[in-house]
C-alpha positions in Angstrom: 154.2 51.4 32.1 153.4 52.7 35.5 155.6 54.7 38.0 154.3 55.7 41.4 150.7 54.8 40.3 151.1 57.1 37.3 150.7 55.9 33.7 153.8 56.8 31.7 153.2 57.6 28.0 155.2 55.7 25.3 156.6 57.9 22.6 158.7 57.2 19.5 160.7 60.5 19.7 161.5 63.0 22.3 164.0 65.8 23.2 165.9 65.3 26.4 168.7 67.7 27.5 168.4 69.4 24.1 169.2 66.2 22.2 166.7 64.5 20.0 166.1 60.7 20.6 164.1 58.2 18.6 163.3 54.6 19.4 162.7 53.7 15.8 165.0 55.8 13.6 168.7 55.3 14.4 169.6 57.7 11.6 170.9 61.1 12.9 169.7 63.1 9.8 166.6 64.5 11.6 168.7 65.6 14.6 171.3 67.2 12.4 168.6 69.0 10.5 167.0 70.1 13.7 170.2 71.6 14.9 170.9 73.4 11.6 167.4 74.8 11.8 168.0 76.0 15.3 171.2 77.8 14.2 169.4 79.4 11.2 166.7 80.7 13.5 169.3 82.1 15.9 171.1 83.8 13.0 167.8 85.2 11.7 166.9 86.5 15.1 170.1 88.6 15.2 170.1 89.5 11.5 170.1 93.3 12.2 173.3 92.9 14.1 175.0 90.8 11.4 173.9 93.1 8.5 174.3 96.4 10.4 177.2 98.8 10.5 178.6 97.2 13.6 182.2 96.1 14.2 183.3 92.6 13.3 184.4 92.0 16.8 180.8 92.5 18.2 179.3 90.4 15.4 181.7 87.6 16.2 180.7 87.8 19.9 177.0 87.5 19.0 177.8 84.6 16.8 179.7 82.7 19.5 177.3 83.5 22.2 174.0 83.0 20.3 174.3 81.1 17.1 176.9 78.5 18.0 175.1 77.2 21.2 171.9 76.9 19.2 173.6 74.7 16.6 175.8 72.7 19.0 173.1 72.1 21.7 170.0 72.4 19.4 168.5 75.0 21.7 164.7 74.7 22.1 162.5 77.6 21.4 
């Protein structure tokens, strides 16, 4: 496929606006796993806060602002 005299590459999978897309696999298992992995990485990145002697209120704020977006939007790293 060409656009403005530029060859456009054909791919089977891609990530667009933090959402995984596949032209072949209509099953969402890979996207779900990708989001779970992103959430796990975000949690691990802030492990010192979650395991530390810090108030529950601050831990909850970190979870809401860092871990939840990674899982719900599949943040790319």
